[in-house]
C-alpha positions in Angstrom: -13.0 3.2 -32.1 -12.9 -0.5 -32.4 -9.5 -0.9 -30.1 -11.2 1.5 -27.5 -14.1 -0.6 -27.6 -11.9 -3.5 -26.3 -9.8 -1.5 -23.9 -13.4 -0.6 -22.4 -14.4 -4.1 -22.0 -11.4 -5.1 -20.5 -11.7 -2.2 -18.1 -15.4 -3.7 -17.3 -14.3 -7.3 -16.8 -11.3 -6.4 -14.6 -13.2 -4.9 -11.6 -10.7 -1.8 -11.6 -12.2 0.9 -14.1 -12.5 3.5 -11.3 -9.8 2.8 -9.4 -7.2 2.9 -12.5 -7.9 6.7 -12.8 -6.2 7.5 -9.5 -3.5 4.3 -9.1 -1.3 4.1 -12.1 2.4 4.6 -12.8 1.5 8.7 -13.8 0.3 9.2 -10.2 3.0 6.9 -8.1 5.0 9.4 -5.9 8.1 8.2 -4.4 8.2 10.9 -2.1 6.3 8.6 0.3 9.4 6.3 0.3 12.1 7.7 3.0 15.9 6.9 2.8 15.7 6.9 6.6 13.5 4.1 6.9 16.0 1.0 6.6 15.5 -2.7 6.7 17.7 -4.1 9.4 18.4 -7.1 7.7 19.4 -5.8 4.2 20.9 -2.4 5.0 18.7 -0.8 2.2 15.9 2.0 2.7 12.4 2.1 1.6 13.1 4.8 -1.0 15.8 2.1 -2.6 13.6 -0.8 -2.5 10.4 0.9 -4.1 12.8 2.1 -6.8 13.9 -1.8 -7.8 10.5 -2.8 -7.5 9.0 -0.2 -9.8 12.0 -0.9 -12.4 10.7 -4.6 -12.2 7.2 -3.8 -12.3 7.7 -1.8 -15.5 9.7 -4.7 -16.8 7.1 -7.0 -16.4 4.7 -4.8 -18.4 7.1 -4.2 -21.5 8.0 -8.0 -21.3 4.5 -9.2 -21.2 3.4 -11.4 -23.8 7.1 -12.5 -24.8 8.6 -13.3 -21.0 6.3 -15.0 -18.6 6.9 -13.6 -15.4 4.7 -13.8 -11.9 4.7 -11.2 -9.1 4.3 -12.0 -5.5 4.4 -8.5 -3.4 4.6 -8.7 0.3 5.1 -6.3 3.2 3.4 -4.5 5.7 0.0 -2.4 5.1 0.1 0.5 3.6 3.5 0.3 1.5 1.8 0.2 -2.0 1.5 -3.5 -2.8 -2.3 -2.7 -4.3 -1.0 0.4 -5.9 1.9 -1.4 -7.8 -0.5 -4.1 -8.6 -3.2 -1.5 -10.4 -0.5 0.2 -11.7 0.4 -2.8 -14.1 -3.2 -3.5 -14.7 -3.9 -0.4 -16.3 -0.8 -0.5 -18.5 -1.8 -4.0 -19.9 -5.4 -3.3 -20.3 -4.3 -0.5 -22.5 -2.1 -2.6 -24.6 -5.2 -4.9 -24.6 -4.5 -7.7 -22.2 -7.3 -9.1 -20.3 -6.9 -8.5 -16.6 -8.8 -9.7 -13.7 -8.7 -8.3 -10.1 -10.0 -9.8 -6.9 -9.6 -9.2 -3.3 -8.4 -12.9 -1.8 -12.0 -13.2 -0.3 -13.8 -12.4 -3.5 -11.6 -14.6 -5.2 -12.3 -17.5 -3.1 -15.9 -17.0 -3.1 -16.0 -17.1 -6.5 -14.4 -20.3 -6.9 -16.6 -21.7 -4.3 -19.8 -20.8 -6.4 -18.0 -22.9 -9.2 -17.5 -25.7 -7.4 -20.7 -26.0 -5.4 -23.5 -24.7 -7.6 -23.0 -26.1 -11.0 -26.0 -24.3 -12.2 -24.9 -20.9 -11.9 -23.9 -20.1 -15.3 -22.2 -16.5 -14.5 -19.9 -18.5 -11.8 -19.0 -21.1 -14.3 -18.0 -18.1 -16.6 -16.3 -16.4 -14.2 -14.1 -19.7 -13.3 -12.6 -19.8 -17.1 -11.7 -16.0 -16.8 -10.3 -16.5 -13.6 -8.1 -19.4 -15.2 -7.8 -18.3 -18.9 -7.2 -14.6 -18.4 -4.0 -12.6 -19.4 -3.1 -11.5 -15.8 -4.8 -12.5 -12.7 -4.4 -10.0 -9.6 -5.2 -11.5 -6.1 -5.1 -8.8 -3.7 -4.8 -9.2 0.0 -4.0 -12.8 0.3 -4.7 -14.2 4.0 -7.6 -11.9 4.5 -10.0 -14.3 3.7 -10.9 -17.4 6.2 -8.5 -20.2 5.0 -9.5 -23.8 5.3 -8.7 -26.8 3.4 -11.0 -26.1 0.7 -9.6 -22.6 0.4 -5.9 -23.8 0.1 -6.9 -26.4 -2.3 -8.2 -24.2 -4.7 -5.5 -22.0 -4.0 -2.8 -24.4 -5.2 -5.1 -25.7 -8.4 -5.3 -22.1 -9.7 -1.8 -21.0 -9.3 -0.4 -24.7 -10.5 -2.9 -24.4 -13.4 -1.9 -20.8 -14.2 1.8 -21.9 -14.3 1.4 -24.7 -16.4 -0.3 -22.8 -19.1 2.2 -19.8 -18.8 -0.7 -17.2 -17.6 0.9 -14.7 -15.4 -0.4 -13.9 -11.9 0.2 -10.9 -9.5 -0.5 -11.9 -5.6 0.0 -9.2 -2.8 -0.2 -10.4 0.9 0.6 -8.5 4.3 1.3 -12.0 5.4 5.2 -13.1 6.4 6.2 -16.1 4.1 6.7 -18.6 7.0 2.8 -17.7 7.5 1.9 -18.3 4.0 3.4 -21.8 3.8 1.5 -22.5 7.0 -1.8 -21.5 5.6 -1.4 -22.6 1.8 0.6 -25.8 2.3 3.8 -26.1 1.3 3.1 -27.3 -2.0 1.5 -23.6 -3.1 4.9 -22.4 -1.1 7.0 -24.2 -3.4 5.3 -22.8 -6.6 5.7 -19.3 -5.6 8.9 -19.2 -4.4 10.3 -21.0 -7.3 8.2 -19.1 -10.2 7.6 -15.7 -9.0 9.6 -12.8 -8.4 9.6 -12.0 -4.9 9.4 -8.4 -4.0 9.2 -7.2 -0.4 8.1 -3.9 0.2 8.9 -1.9 3.1 8.2 1.7 4.6 5.8 3.5 6.5 1.9 3.3 5.9 1.4 5.6 3.1 -2.4 6.0 3.7 -1.6 7.4 6.9 1.0 9.7 5.6 -1.4 10.8 3.2 -4.4 11.5 5.8 -1.7 13.4 7.4 -0.7 15.7 4.6 -4.5 16.3 3.3 -5.4 17.3 7.0 -2.2 19.4 7.1 -3.4 21.3 3.9 -7.0 21.7 4.9 
């Protein structure tokens, strides 16, 4: 009962409680990734790419706590980046690790509250969680309004978490060149040097699911 209470609390803190009932490794469908969708640069199919990504993500979970790793998931819209992040989050929380999920806009909004409103106790507590949780997930990086403050906060956060061996998972639709332009070369260097870079390819799965549901109905 005590273990269940801990896990329930972790789920509440994570911002992911409801979505993880659907988005987890048990529900991950490889059928949405085609062997005919080929990356012209590598000659690899979307099915091959996602199979490798799944293996790496599962290894991230099984080695968590003993082998410090970070993940950077990038690629077009709807190829499974957020789904994979959620799969990892569920497995880690079920193992009683603290996981915190943010969309990029809410992540930077939370950091701004901490910086500009020192009387906001909730914001101060959330800031501590962001820096000290076992695994931080920043989803859809690049969808927020970006300025010098955002770029500075981003670098400080990922750098501090690296120094303290706290794992971070970042997903984005941005290209690597755009990432460097928006968030400075320092942040780009930290990520490319310390994160496992996973580029996902394929058709937009959300559209595929909608078409499938329409056919079934």
